[in-house]
SESENU-276445 format. One record per residue (C-alpha): residue number from 0; residue in three letters; x, y, z. Coordinates in Angstrom, 3 decimals. Layout:
BEGIN
NUM;ALA;X;Y;Z $
...
end
This chain:
BEGIN
0;MET;119.902;162.309;111.579 $
1;SER;123.309;163.290;112.993 $
2;GLU;126.434;163.520;110.884 $
3;ASN;128.080;160.602;112.739 $
4;LYS;125.094;158.279;112.068 $
5;VAL;125.090;159.279;108.368 $
6;GLY;128.811;158.588;108.176 $
7;ARG;128.516;155.165;109.811 $
8;LYS;125.601;154.213;107.564 $
9;TRP;127.529;155.235;104.448 $
10;GLN;130.648;153.383;105.663 $
11;ASN;128.620;150.174;106.260 $
12;LYS;127.166;150.367;102.746 $
13;MET;130.625;150.829;101.229 $
14;GLU;132.023;147.872;103.193 $
15;ALA;129.078;145.642;102.236 $
16;GLY;129.509;146.557;98.575 $
17;ARG;133.209;145.869;98.733 $
18;LEU;132.669;142.478;100.371 $
19;ASN;130.147;141.532;97.701 $
20;ARG;132.646;142.409;94.991 $
21;ILE;135.414;140.475;96.743 $
22;CYS;133.297;137.386;97.489 $
23;PRO;131.141;136.587;94.488 $
24;ASN;129.327;133.267;94.973 $
25;LYS;128.760;131.100;91.903 $
26;ALA;125.982;129.150;93.665 $
27;GLY;123.539;132.032;93.835 $
28;ASN;125.390;134.698;95.966 $
29;ILE;124.302;132.983;99.198 $
30;THR;127.711;133.517;100.785 $
31;SER;127.864;137.201;99.855 $
32;VAL;124.452;137.807;101.417 $
33;VAL;125.575;136.144;104.642 $
34;PHE;128.841;138.086;104.693 $
35;SER;127.201;141.467;104.071 $
36;GLY;124.574;140.838;106.754 $
37;TYR;127.213;140.433;109.458 $
38;SER;129.494;143.460;109.010 $
39;ASN;131.153;143.009;112.422 $
40;SER;131.461;139.207;112.307 $
41;PHE;134.510;137.007;112.432 $
42;VAL;134.110;136.234;108.733 $
43;LYS;134.325;139.945;107.813 $
44;ASN;137.450;140.444;109.898 $
45;VAL;139.184;137.470;108.279 $
46;ILE;138.327;138.742;104.806 $
47;LEU;139.563;142.249;105.575 $
48;VAL;142.877;140.902;106.917 $
49;LEU;143.401;138.726;103.868 $
50;GLU;142.527;141.624;101.551 $
51;GLN;144.899;144.022;103.242 $
52;ASN;147.752;141.513;103.098 $
53;GLY;147.113;140.837;99.401 $
54;ASN;146.483;137.121;99.939 $
55;SER;144.054;136.616;97.069 $
56;ASP;144.615;132.846;96.922 $
57;LYS;143.940;132.414;100.626 $
58;LEU;140.918;134.678;100.318 $
59;LYS;139.462;132.524;97.544 $
60;SER;140.207;129.361;99.514 $
61;PHE;138.490;130.802;102.601 $
62;GLN;135.475;131.773;100.512 $
63;ASP;135.217;128.248;99.073 $
64;ILE;135.401;126.682;102.535 $
65;MET;132.663;128.949;103.895 $
66;THR;130.465;128.211;100.881 $
67;LYS;130.849;124.451;101.361 $
68;LEU;130.129;124.732;105.086 $
69;LEU;126.984;126.712;104.358 $
70;LYS;125.787;124.125;101.843 $
71;VAL;126.468;121.280;104.295 $
72;PHE;124.564;123.141;107.012 $
73;LEU;121.547;123.758;104.778 $
74;LEU;121.542;120.149;103.553 $
75;THR;121.759;118.835;107.130 $
76;CYS;118.812;121.006;108.174 $
77;ALA;116.750;119.766;105.217 $
78;LEU;117.519;116.100;105.999 $
79;CYS;116.651;116.553;109.683 $
80;MET;113.307;118.140;108.790 $
81;LEU;112.526;115.342;106.307 $
82;SER;113.508;112.614;108.779 $
83;THR;111.343;114.140;111.503 $
84;ARG;108.359;114.341;109.159 $
85;VAL;108.710;110.729;107.964 $
86;SER;109.161;109.434;111.517 $
87;ALA;106.057;111.282;112.663 $
88;GLN;104.002;109.801;109.822 $
89;VAL;105.160;106.250;110.550 $
90;GLU;104.933;106.461;114.343 $
91;GLY;101.499;108.014;114.185 $
92;LYS;100.033;104.880;112.569 $
93;LYS;102.074;101.978;113.896 $
94;ASN;99.251;99.776;115.136 $
95;ILE;96.247;99.309;112.862 $
96;PHE;93.216;97.264;113.912 $
97;GLY;90.094;96.288;112.036 $
98;ILE;87.409;93.723;111.335 $
99;GLN;87.353;91.530;108.245 $
100;LEU;84.618;89.659;106.382 $
101;GLY;84.567;87.773;103.117 $
102;GLY;84.297;84.515;101.240 $
103;VAL;86.453;81.392;100.838 $
104;VAL;86.832;78.917;97.989 $
105;SER;88.556;75.720;99.145 $
106;SER;89.602;72.327;97.862 $
107;ILE;91.155;69.250;99.438 $
108;GLU;94.066;67.621;97.674 $
109;GLY;93.583;63.844;97.706 $
110;TYR;89.789;64.034;97.899 $
111;ASP;88.358;64.113;94.393 $
112;ALA;85.243;66.175;94.902 $
113;GLU;84.148;69.721;94.053 $
114;LYS;85.356;72.973;95.527 $
115;ARG;83.391;74.363;98.442 $
116;THR;82.539;78.011;99.121 $
117;GLY;82.235;79.349;102.643 $
118;LEU;82.593;82.368;104.885 $
119;ILE;85.626;83.919;106.531 $
120;GLY;85.632;86.710;109.097 $
121;GLY;87.193;88.035;112.263 $
122;LEU;89.830;90.453;113.529 $
123;TYR;92.549;92.212;111.523 $
124;TRP;95.858;93.606;112.843 $
125;GLU;98.804;95.336;111.193 $
126;TYR;101.988;96.755;112.724 $
127;ARG;103.977;99.277;110.690 $
128;ILE;107.723;98.613;110.860 $
129;SER;108.540;101.332;108.347 $
130;ARG;106.926;103.125;105.429 $
131;LYS;107.396;100.023;103.258 $
132;PHE;107.161;97.041;105.607 $
133;SER;104.487;95.846;108.023 $
134;LEU;103.732;92.768;110.092 $
135;MET;100.208;91.390;109.689 $
136;SER;98.166;88.883;111.639 $
137;ASN;94.499;87.929;111.769 $
138;MET;92.239;85.798;113.903 $
139;LEU;89.580;84.543;111.499 $
140;TYR;86.852;81.928;111.462 $
141;SER;87.123;80.060;108.142 $
142;GLN;84.824;77.482;106.493 $
143;ARG;86.555;74.988;104.186 $
144;GLY;86.149;71.520;102.717 $
145;GLU;84.699;70.059;99.516 $
146;LYS;81.289;69.217;98.090 $
147;GLY;80.626;65.533;97.621 $
148;LEU;79.990;63.809;94.296 $
149;GLU;78.197;60.501;93.521 $
150;ASN;80.248;58.233;95.765 $
151;LEU;81.842;60.893;97.997 $
152;SER;80.204;62.739;100.873 $
153;ASP;80.534;66.409;101.713 $
154;ILE;83.412;67.369;103.943 $
155;LYS;82.947;70.543;105.969 $
156;LEU;85.949;71.778;107.937 $
157;ASP;85.828;74.747;110.302 $
158;TYR;89.098;76.419;111.276 $
159;ILE;90.452;79.346;113.246 $
160;ASN;92.973;80.945;110.907 $
161;MET;95.930;82.850;112.443 $
162;PRO;98.497;83.878;109.812 $
163;ILE;101.720;85.798;110.433 $
164;MET;102.713;87.712;107.321 $
165;LEU;105.186;90.335;106.167 $
166;LYS;103.633;93.035;103.998 $
167;PHE;105.510;95.167;101.453 $
168;ALA;103.931;98.392;100.192 $
169;LEU;104.335;98.669;96.420 $
170;LEU;102.377;101.936;96.616 $
171;PRO;100.937;103.784;99.632 $
172;GLU;97.576;102.103;98.973 $
173;LEU;98.747;98.793;97.422 $
174;GLY;100.635;96.013;99.191 $
175;ILE;101.676;92.391;98.778 $
176;SER;102.311;89.921;101.595 $
177;THR;103.486;86.427;102.439 $
178;GLY;104.362;84.401;105.503 $
179;ILE;102.988;81.336;107.272 $
180;ASN;99.409;80.245;107.925 $
181;SER;98.523;78.520;111.158 $
182;ASP;95.082;76.883;111.538 $
183;ILE;93.296;75.257;114.475 $
184;LEU;90.545;72.769;113.649 $
185;LEU;87.225;73.595;115.313 $
186;GLY;84.929;70.995;113.817 $
187;ILE;84.219;68.606;110.944 $
188;LYS;81.093;67.255;109.275 $
189;GLY;80.900;64.352;106.837 $
190;ILE;79.481;60.849;106.411 $
191;GLY;81.745;58.172;107.812 $
192;ILE;84.352;60.597;109.154 $
193;SER;84.794;62.384;112.462 $
194;ARG;87.076;64.871;114.129 $
195;LYS;89.313;62.121;115.496 $
196;ASP;90.263;61.234;111.900 $
197;PHE;91.805;64.677;111.316 $
198;LYS;94.751;66.441;112.895 $
199;GLY;93.962;69.384;115.136 $
200;SER;96.151;71.895;113.253 $
201;ASP;97.240;72.789;109.754 $
202;TRP;100.017;74.869;108.189 $
203;GLY;100.326;76.603;104.840 $
204;ILE;102.034;79.318;102.837 $
205;PRO;99.850;82.333;101.949 $
206;LEU;100.333;84.885;99.183 $
207;GLY;98.267;88.024;99.609 $
208;ILE;97.452;91.381;98.076 $
209;SER;95.644;94.352;99.614 $
210;LEU;94.248;97.606;98.277 $
211;ASP;93.095;100.589;100.347 $
212;ILE;89.976;101.918;98.621 $
213;SER;89.394;104.594;101.256 $
214;LYS;90.780;105.721;104.602 $
215;ARG;88.862;102.969;106.429 $
216;LEU;88.103;100.296;103.806 $
217;GLN;90.574;97.752;102.444 $
218;LEU;90.091;94.997;99.880 $
219;GLY;92.200;91.873;100.286 $
220;GLY;92.865;88.574;98.597 $
221;ILE;94.863;85.537;99.749 $
222;ILE;95.808;82.247;98.116 $
223;ASN;96.994;79.553;100.544 $
224;TYR;98.908;76.398;99.671 $
225;GLY;98.554;73.713;102.348 $
226;LEU;101.724;72.005;103.561 $
227;MET;100.426;69.337;105.955 $
228;ASN;98.620;66.087;105.559 $
229;VAL;95.570;66.905;107.701 $
230;VAL;94.441;63.248;107.967 $
231;LYS;95.909;61.068;110.699 $
232;ASN;98.098;58.161;109.648 $
233;GLU;95.876;55.668;111.468 $
234;ILE;93.347;55.809;108.633 $
235;PRO;94.020;52.812;106.312 $
236;GLN;95.045;53.611;102.724 $
237;SER;94.871;57.376;103.363 $
238;SER;96.677;59.501;100.831 $
239;GLN;98.138;62.957;101.373 $
240;VAL;95.130;65.174;102.157 $
241;LYS;95.963;68.887;102.121 $
242;ASN;93.901;72.057;102.376 $
243;HIS;94.225;74.569;99.550 $
244;TRP;92.079;77.677;99.580 $
245;GLY;91.684;81.271;98.546 $
246;SER;89.768;84.146;100.131 $
247;PHE;88.469;87.564;99.141 $
248;THR;87.762;89.975;102.005 $
249;LEU;86.696;93.500;102.886 $
250;SER;88.254;95.033;105.992 $
251;TYR;87.054;97.981;108.037 $
252;ILE;90.070;99.704;109.581 $
253;PHE;89.953;101.689;112.837 $
254;ARG;92.386;104.519;112.146 $
end
């Protein structure tokens, strides 16, 4: 190694050591490492000028500013990386489709009979708005009604159920939901009654809960409170007849 190269190497080490002594960093010597790594940088030249002129206060102020700028830069980089990661996770699973099957327990307010059990099943859809909120909607075939007693006949009501609900994720695998239930009447069976006696649609307020038990399987439960009188006013002495029901379902999700 030539004498000039040895001299320059020794001079660089001396300058780096002097800068480290001048610019101690209380937050872990990050600033001193940056300064010593760029011996010919603008920062080094400013420090040398301030040192030569004996401006210790200005030197300390300059060091504090550079330290704050470095911290802001590192924090900004960390936030950008986190935001990109979260956005990728949410955008990668915005639309979720599936099929749903389960059971229904229903009763009819104003018709004093026994609760009826039936089937519910169809298509499931969920749209992720964010990590916490989703829009949900289904298109389900649902059997409802009541079992008759001594002087009351069975009433069997078949509906297409199409709720629109907002889901909130309490945990990544656990969510609660509510919204509005919209039903279209498909058919009715009962002694002395026919489809023309009932309105063609129904509305209600659902409260739901869902639990992901695996990547593709989801358990769900809904309780619906009927809002409409489903019997037409033309029926003499008809009271308020409303559908109340609850369902328990298993969904297979296509992820």
